[in-house]
Structure formats: C-alpha cells, structure tokens
N, C-alpha and C positions, 0 to 999 in steps of 0.2 A: 525254619530255624537254622538249618545248616547253611543255606544261602546267605542268611543275615550274618552269621558268624564268619562266613568266608569273606563277605564284603568288609566287615569290620576288621578282620585280620589283615586284609590287603591294605585297608586305609591306614591301620597302625603301622604296617610295614613301610608304606609310602612316607608317613611322617618321620619314621626313623631314618629313611633314606635322606630326607631333607635335613635332619638334625646332624647326622653323622657325615653325610656327603662323601662317602667312600664307596668304591666299587664292591667292597666286600658284602654290602647289603643288597646289591643288585643281582648277584649270582652266587652259585656255589663257590666257596673258597677252596678249590682243589689245590691251589698253589700254597695254601697254608695248612699243613697236615694237622695242626693242633686244634682246628675247629672247622665246622661247616655251618654256614648260615645261608638259608635259602628263603626267598620270598615266595615263589610258587614253582613247583616242580617236584623233586624227590631227593632224598638223601639215602645213599647206599654205602654203608661202611662194609667193605668187602672183607672176606676172610683173610686174616693176617694183617689187616690195616688197623692202626691205632690212632685215635684222635682224642682230644681233651673233652670236647662237648659238641652237641648238635642242636641247632635251633632252626625250625621251619615254620613259616606262617601259613602256608596253604600247600598241602601235599603229604605224602606218606614217608615214613622213615623205616629202613630195614638195616638192622645191625647184625652182620655175620662176624665182624671182627670184635674190636674192643673200644669202648668209650670210657675214658678215665673219670669223667665227671658226670654231668647230667645230659638227658635227652628231653627236649621240650617241643611238642607239636601243638600249634594253636588250632589248626583245622586239618585233621588227618589221622591215620592210624599209625601205630608204632609196633613193629614186629622185632622181637629180640631172639635171634638164634645164637648170638655170641654172648659177650659179657659187657655189662654196664656197672661201673663202680659207684654211681650215684643214683639219683632219682630218675624215674621215667614218667613223663606226664603227657597225656593226650587230652588237651582241654576240650576238644570237640571231636572225639573219635574213640578208637578202641586200642588198648594195649594188649598185645599177644606175646606171651613168653613161652616158647616151645620147650620141649624136653631137653634140648641142648643149650638153652639160654639160661642166663643167671643175672639177677639184679641185686646189687648190694644195698641199695637204698629203698625208697618207697615206690610203689606203683600207684599212679593216680590216673583214672580213666573215666571219660564221660559215659561211654557205653560200658556194659558189663565186661570187665577184663577176662581174657582167656589165659589162664595160667596152667600149664601142663603139670608142674610139680610145685606145690606150695613151698617146699624147702628151697626152691630156686630163687625165691624173693626173701631177702633177709629182713627188709623193713615191713611197713604196713601196706595193705592193699585197700585203697579207698576210691570212692566215686568222686568225680570232680565237683559235683554240686554240693557234696558234704564238705570236701576239703576247702573249697573257696567260699563257703557260706560263712557269714559272720554272726549267726545266731541273733541274740538280742540286739547287738550292735548293728546288725544288718537291718533289723526292723526299725530301729531309730533312724538309721541312714535313709531308709525309704520314706519315712515321715518327713525328714528334713528335705529330701529331694522333692517330694510332693509340694511342700511349702514354697521352696525356691522356684519350682516350675510354675506354680500358681501365681506368685507375685510377678515373676518375669513376664509371663504371658499377658497378665493384665497391663503391665507397663508398656509392653510392646504394642498391644492393641490400642492403648490410649494414644501412643505416639502416632500410630497409623491413622486414627480418627482425627487427630489434631493437624497432622501434616498433609494428609491426602484423604479428606472426607469423601470427595467425589470418586476417588479411586476405590474406596471401600464400597460405595454404592454400586459402582460398575462391576466389581467382583461379585457382589451379592446377586446382581441381576444376571450375570454370566452363569452363576451356579444354578439359577432357576430356569434359564432359557436354553442352556447348552450343556445339559448334563453329560451326554455322551462325549462331547469334546473335552469337557472339564476332566472327566475320569481318564480318558486316553492321554491327554497332555500332562495331567498330573502324574500319572504313572511313568510316562516317558521322561519327564524332567527329574522326578524324585529318584528314579533308579538309574537313569542314563548319566546324569551329571557325576555321581560318585564313581561310577565305572570309568567314565572318561577321565576324571581326575586321577584315578589310580593308574590308568594306562599312560597318561601323560607324565605322571610323577616318576615312573620307573624308567623313563627315557631321559637322557642327559639334556636334550634340546628342550623338551617340554616340561622339565622339572619345575621351574618357577610358576608357569601357568597352572600345572597340575596341583601344586601345593596351594596356590591362591584359590583354585576352585574348591578344594577340600575344606579349606578354612572358611570359605564363604557359605558352606552348606548349613552351618548352624543358624545363621541369619535367615537363609532361605526357608529352612524348615520351620523356624519360628514364625516368620511371616505367613507361611502356609497354614500353620495351626490357628493363628488369630483370624485369618481370613475364613477358615472353616468355622470358627466360633461365630463370626459375624453372619455368615450364610445361614447357620443353624438358627441364630436368633431372629433373622429376617423371616424365617418360616413361621415364627410365632408372632413377632411384632412387625406388622406389615408397614410398607411405605405409605405415607410420608411421616410416620411416627418416628420418634427419636432414634437416631443412630446409636447413641450411647446405651439406651435401654435395650435395643436389639443385641448389641455386643455383649452386654452384661448377662442377658438371658442365655445366650448361646455359650458364653464362657462359663457360667455357673453350671450348666448342664454337663458340659464336657469335663470340668474339673471335679464335679461330683462323680461322674462315671470313672474317673481315673483312680478312685480308691478301690474299685472292684478289680481284682487281679486280671482276669481274662478280658472283661469288658473294657478295662482301662487301656490295655494294649491295643485292642481292636479299634477303639474310638480314637486313640492317639494317631494311629496310622491312617485311619480313614479320614479324619479331619485334616491332617497335614497334607495328604496326597490330594484330596479334593480341593482344599484351599489353594494349593499351588496351581492346580488346574484352573480354578476360577481366576486367579491372578493372571495366568498366562492367556486365557481367553480374553479377559478384559484388556490386556496389553495389545493383543492383536487387533481387537476392535478399535481401540483408540488410535492405533497407527493407521488403520484403514480409513477411519473417519477423518483423520487429519491430512490425508494425501489429496492433492488437487485432482479434479476429475480428468484432466488431460495428461496426467502422469506427473512424475517428479519434475519440478522446475517449470511446469507449464503455467502460463498466466492467462488472463482474459484475452480473447481473440482480438478485441478492438483496443488493446492497451496502447498500441502505437498507431497513430493515424497514418493512413496511406498517403503517399506523396501525390500531388496532382499530375496528371498525365499531360505531357507537353504536346501541343498541337502545332 
C-alpha cells in the first residue's frame, strides 16, 4: 500500500509539474523562504527559520523552526519540534509532536500520531482515513464508481472485439500458452511504465514524453483489464465458440467480484496485470510471425534472375 501511495503521489506531482511548469515544483524552493514544495526528498525547517507553508509529495518533514500556515505530506512522516500555526497532515505516514513542539491547528495522521503533550495541539487529532472518509456520500460514490467502471469496461471490450477480434483471440491464446511470460511482462509494463513516466516528467527534456506516458496509462490499464476479462471467459467458453459470449462471461465474473472489498481489489489488479501481459506476448508473437525468414527486408532468393555468363 505504501508503494502504491508513493507511486500515486509521484504521479500527481508530475502532473502538477506539467500544469504549473515552474521549477518550484521540481525541487525545494530554498530561494523562496515563504514556502517549501518538494516532490521527493525532505523538508527541514531549521531552528530560527520561518516559512509560510510546507508541501511534500514523497519524503519526511522536520520542523524545528516555525511554519505560519500548514504542513502537508502525501507520503512520509512529519516531526514537529518547533511551531506550526495551522494544520499538520501526514496522508500516508505519522505525525510526531515532541514535548517542545506545538500545533495551533489540527493533526491528521495516517498512522497513530505520537503527541508528547495533548495541550501542544490546539485543534483536533484525527486519523487520515476518518478525516478524508465521506461517510454515506462515500458509499454512494463507490456505487457510482462501480457503475461507471462496469459500463466503461464493457464498452472498451466491445470496441476491442469489433476493431481487433483476432487480436483478442491472440491475447487469449497467449494467456493460456505463455502464463509465465504474461505474468512477467505484465508486471514489468504495468509497474515500469508509470515509474518511467514519472522519471521523465521530472526532467525538463523528458517532460512531454513523461506526461504523455502517464496520460496513456488509463487506456493501457483499461485494455489490460478487458483483455483479462476475455482470457477468463475463454477458460469457460472454449474456442471456437463466440468471442462475445466469452468476454461477457469473464466480464460478468470480474465485475461481480468487484463488489467484494478485498476480492475486488485483488481481481482488478490481477486481471489488469495479466491482461497487459497477454497483450504484450501477443504483440511480440505477431511481430515475430510477420518478419521474413531472412531478416528484415529480405526477399526470396530467386526474386531477381541471374544474368547469363558471357563466354
């Protein structure tokens, strides 16, 4: 879970880099004492130092001086030895307020916060999952999200079967005949592409390519999921029976599993990763089958008649 939140935080940071397109989001803004914004690394407000606010996407925060407003860490711990006049939030980490520290606002911590003196925190002390939970509205939102995911996955699967029916068959066969390769390549692509996109996005030269990679991940994961649905359906509905029936069976099984909290998450990840692996293996096989035996550009040996030998 921490790794997932870390990747999500870095992806969000990369998106902000593309939207803002300023160096302030690429490194600590030491030259602007009113704020510190860091993508990955750490924030250290030294004793005697005063800033307005601190935001970090991946890393820890230590405040020995003073922050006039808030401190927010997406993925990391926050230690307060000095003074914070606003809220302190560790969305995926722990807030520690030592005996010498004080917080005028609220403390929100994913892990159980460590507060030396309760009187040091003037506001509320809350856990992140309760603070950011939406209660009944959240339950309604999950239902709406399930409906949207169900409809969109069906439409994407229908497009795949209409546009590339043989490609879907090839992906299904790849999943049955190359399980090891599908798992390995699926994990490599599903995890490697986001990391590569983040790394490219935080560099000036690779920013356009990195953002394009990150934006394309939604379509890639969606295709992987519907390919996973088709593979699962083909385990039940064997060839040469209807492709549509196979997809509908696999899709119905996975969308039914999605309503079960733990099983839904596991099935979503497994189907998406394995589906991406099936598509990758099928792509490699198609490229290999399409290459001429003599190598690229090679033609038949007798394509050009030999000239007669002069005597």
